C-alpha positions in Angstrom: 2.3 -16.7 -7.5 5.0 -19.6 -9.1 7.8 -19.9 -6.9 10.0 -19.1 -9.7 8.4 -15.9 -10.5 10.1 -12.5 -10.0 8.2 -9.2 -10.8 10.4 -6.0 -11.3 8.2 -3.3 -9.8 9.5 -0.2 -12.1 6.5 1.6 -11.1 7.9 1.8 -7.3 10.4 4.3 -6.2 12.9 4.5 -3.0 13.3 7.4 -0.8 15.9 7.3 2.4 15.7 9.1 5.4 18.3 9.4 7.4 19.8 11.7 10.4 19.8 11.4 14.4 16.1 13.1 14.3 14.8 10.4 11.6 12.6 8.0 13.8 11.0 10.8 15.7 10.5 13.1 12.5 8.6 9.8 11.1 7.1 9.1 14.1 5.1 12.4 14.2 4.1 12.0 10.5 2.9 8.3 10.0 -0.1 6.5 10.8 1.7 3.4 12.1 4.3 3.1 15.0 7.9 3.7 13.6 8.9 1.4 16.8 7.7 -1.7 14.9 10.4 -1.1 12.2 13.6 -3.2 13.0 16.1 -5.0 11.1 13.5 -7.8 11.6 10.4 -6.0 10.6 8.7 -3.6 8.2 5.7 -2.1 8.2 3.0 -0.3 6.0 1.6 3.0 6.7 0.1 6.4 5.3 0.6 9.9 5.6 -2.6 11.9 5.8 -3.8 15.5 5.4 -4.7 17.1 9.0 -8.2 16.1 8.4 -7.6 12.3 8.2 -7.8 12.2 4.0 -5.5 10.0 2.2 -2.3 11.5 0.9 0.3 9.0 0.4 1.0 5.3 1.4 4.2 3.6 1.5 6.4 0.5 3.5 9.0 1.6 5.6 12.3 -0.6 5.9 15.2 -0.1 8.4 18.5 0.0 6.5 21.7 1.1 7.9 21.3 4.0 10.2 18.1 5.1 8.5 14.8 4.2 6.5 14.2 3.2 3.2 10.9 4.5 2.1 9.1 2.5 -1.1 6.3 4.1 -2.5 4.7 4.5 -5.9 6.9 6.2 -8.3 3.7 8.5 -9.3 3.7 9.6 -5.8 7.3 10.0 -4.9 7.9 13.5 -6.0 4.9 14.7 -4.1 5.7 12.6 -1.1 9.5 14.1 -1.0 8.2 17.7 -1.2 5.8 16.7 1.4 8.3 15.6 4.0 10.7 18.2 3.3 7.8 20.7 4.0 7.6 18.9 7.6 11.3 18.8 8.1 11.6 21.9 9.2 14.5 22.1 12.0 14.7 18.1 12.0 18.1 16.7 11.6 17.3 14.4 8.9 18.4 13.9 5.3 15.8 12.6 2.7 17.2 11.3 -0.3 15.6 10.0 -3.5 17.4 7.0 -4.5 14.9 5.7 -7.1 17.5 5.8 -9.6 19.7 3.5 -7.9 17.8 1.1 -6.6 15.0 -1.4 -7.7 12.1 -3.3 -5.9 11.4 -6.6 -7.0 8.7 -9.2 -5.7 8.3 -12.9 -5.6 6.4 -15.5 -3.7 5.5 -16.0 -0.3 6.4 -19.4 -0.6 10.0 -18.5 -2.0 10.4 -16.2 0.8 10.0 -19.1 3.4 13.0 -21.0 1.8 15.3 -18.5 2.8 17.3 -19.2 6.2 15.9 -17.5 9.2 12.6 -16.6 7.8 9.4 -16.4 9.5 5.7 -16.5 8.4 4.6 -13.2 9.5 3.5 -10.1 7.4 6.7 -7.6 7.6 9.3 -10.1 8.8 12.4 -8.9 7.4 15.8 -10.5 6.6 18.6 -9.8 4.5 20.1 -11.3 1.6 23.9 -10.2 1.6 23.4 -6.3 2.4 20.2 -6.2 1.0 16.5 -6.2 2.8 14.0 -8.9 1.8 10.5 -8.5 3.4 7.3 -10.3 3.7 4.4 -7.7 2.5 3.5 -6.3 5.8 0.0 -5.6 4.3 -0.9 -9.2 3.4 1.4 -12.2 2.8 -0.4 -13.4 0.0 1.1 -10.4 -1.8 4.3 -12.3 -1.5 8.0 -10.7 -0.7 10.0 -8.3 -1.5 13.6 -7.3 -2.6 14.9 -3.8 -2.3 18.6 -3.9 -4.0 20.8 -2.0 -6.3 20.1 -1.7 -9.8 23.4 -3.1 -10.8 22.9 -6.1 -8.9 19.8 -7.1 -9.3 19.7 -9.5 -12.3 23.0 -11.4 -11.1 21.0 -11.7 -7.9 18.1 -13.1 -9.3 19.9 -15.6 -11.2 21.4 -16.5 -8.0 18.2 -16.8 -6.6 16.9 -18.6 -9.1 14.1 -16.4 -10.0 12.8 -15.4 -13.6 11.3 -12.1 -14.7 7.6 -12.4 -15.3 5.1 -10.0 -16.8 4.3 -7.2 -14.2 0.3 -7.6 -14.7 0.4 -10.8 -13.1 1.0 -8.9 -9.9 -1.4 -6.4 -10.7 -4.0 -8.7 -11.3 -3.2 -10.8 -7.8 -3.0 -7.4 -5.7 -6.3 -6.3 -7.5 -7.9 -9.6 -6.7 -6.8 -9.4 -3.0 -8.5 -6.1 -2.8 -5.0 -4.2 -2.4 -4.7 -1.3 -4.6 -1.5 -1.9 -7.2 -1.3 1.6 -8.8 -2.8 5.1 -9.7 -2.8 6.0 -5.8 -2.7 9.5 -6.7 -6.2 9.4 -7.9 -7.4 8.5 -4.3 -5.8 11.2 -2.8 -7.8 14.1 -0.4 -11.0 11.9 -1.7 -11.6 9.4 1.1 -10.4 8.9 4.9 -7.3 6.8 5.4 -9.5 4.3 7.7 -11.8 3.9 4.7 -8.6 2.7 2.7 -9.0 -0.6 4.8 -5.4 0.6 6.3 -6.5 -0.9 9.6 -7.1 -4.2 8.2 -3.7 -3.9 5.8 -1.6 -3.2 9.4 -1.4 0.4 8.2 -2.5 2.1 11.5 -1.8 1.8 15.2 -4.5 3.2 17.3 -2.2 2.9 20.5 0.6 5.5 19.2 0.4 9.0 19.9 -0.4 12.0 17.6 0.2 12.1 13.9 -1.0 14.0 11.1 -4.7 13.2 10.9 -4.8 11.1 14.0 -7.6 13.1 15.5 -10.3 12.3 12.7 -9.0 8.7 12.1 -9.4 8.0 15.8 -12.8 9.7 15.9 -14.4 7.3 13.1 -12.6 4.2 14.7 -13.9 4.8 18.2 -17.5 6.3 17.4 -18.0 3.6 14.8 -18.5 5.9 11.9 -16.9 3.7 9.4 -19.6 3.3 6.6 -17.6 3.4 3.4 -14.6 1.4 2.3 -12.4 1.4 -0.8 -13.4 -1.8 -2.7 -12.1 -3.9 -6.0 -14.6 -3.5 -8.8 -14.8 -6.1 -11.5 -16.5 -5.0 -14.6 -18.9 -7.5 -16.5 -19.5 -5.2 -19.8 -19.0 -1.6 -21.0 -16.7 1.1 -19.6 -15.9 2.9 -16.2 -15.4 6.9 -15.8 -13.3 8.3 -13.0 -16.1 10.2 -10.3 -19.2 8.4 -11.8 -21.7 6.9 -9.3 -22.4 3.4 -8.7 -26.2 2.5 -8.6 -28.4 -0.4 -7.2 -31.4 0.4 -9.3 -31.7 4.1 -8.6 -30.0 3.6 -5.7 -26.5 5.1 -5.4 -24.1 2.7 -3.2 -20.6 4.3 -4.2 -18.3 6.1 -6.6 -15.7 5.3 -8.7 -12.5 6.7 -8.0 -10.1 4.3 -10.0 -11.6 3.4 -13.3 -8.6 2.1 -15.7 -6.6 -1.1 -15.2 -7.5 -2.2 -12.0 -10.7 -0.5 -11.0 -11.6 0.3 -7.1 -14.7 2.2 -5.8 -15.6 4.0 -2.6 -18.6 1.8 -1.3 -21.0 2.1 1.1 -20.6 -1.6 2.2 -23.2 -1.3 5.3 -25.8 0.2 3.3 -28.8 -2.1 2.6 -28.6 -1.5 -1.1 -25.1 -3.1 -1.3 -24.9 -7.1 -1.5 -22.0 -8.9 -2.9 -24.6 -11.1 -4.8 -25.7 -8.4 -6.5 -24.5 -6.8 -10.1 -24.2 -2.9 -10.1 -24.4 -0.4 -12.9 -22.7 3.1 -13.7 -23.7 5.0 -16.8 -21.9 2.9 -19.5 -21.0 -0.5 -17.5 -22.2 -3.6 -15.4 -20.4 -4.7 -13.0 -19.8 -6.3 -9.5 -18.1 -5.7 -6.6 -16.7 -8.3 -3.9 -15.7 -7.4 -0.5 -11.7 -9.2 0.6 -12.3 -12.1 2.9 -9.7 -10.1 5.0 -12.1 -7.5 5.6 -14.4 -9.2 8.8 -16.8 -6.8 9.1 
């Protein structure tokens, strides 16, 4: 990223959870530890099915007396509804502030120019009253500012940041191996741990119970993780959602996100998978590279 570039993430939405039970409410649901979230730290997390399958992913930021939830806009209505299902008698308020707040992303290098910044994923500071944080998944994705829409462009001008094509940000995310959009295509199709949430700082294996914890812990502790969500690079042809990926006649994975910035669930430990190979689907030739932040 250029230090002066900013990407207005119009595909992101903001929820706000407030109330005396807000912290305990989130702690009982999410795959990460809400105690990590403070005025100086934000965290990435997920909401899974009881079986541990992926439903939603989001970033949690401390704000005033409650918590901001930064999620994909295509998922916000479902997430809002799901949170309200779990609400029961909890003393909380869940608000959708997506029409009032916007998310802007800019470079890691720019973030480090702010007074008091620290070079660690999730580190959070305030620009006036608005939170700025280094992406808790991977600091190479840069930082984010959550700000009232009415203040956005004046603040960007003062920060010497200039609106840039959002597809540059999507391409960077895809190159890093982090899904930038179309998260609904993953719902209930793979386990949360297969989404690489451990490496993206989205799962805490030391916290207590949460929705989907049992299967997530079992896969980890029994070393049962044999598939991972990995980015696809198309050499030629066209991908189709749900189709199989082959090395010769051997199936090594399945396409889950087929358009724009594609991803597949890959048997990455299979002897027929090698990053040096090119693979085939029905109508495409592709290659698949494991991100360097996945060490195994």
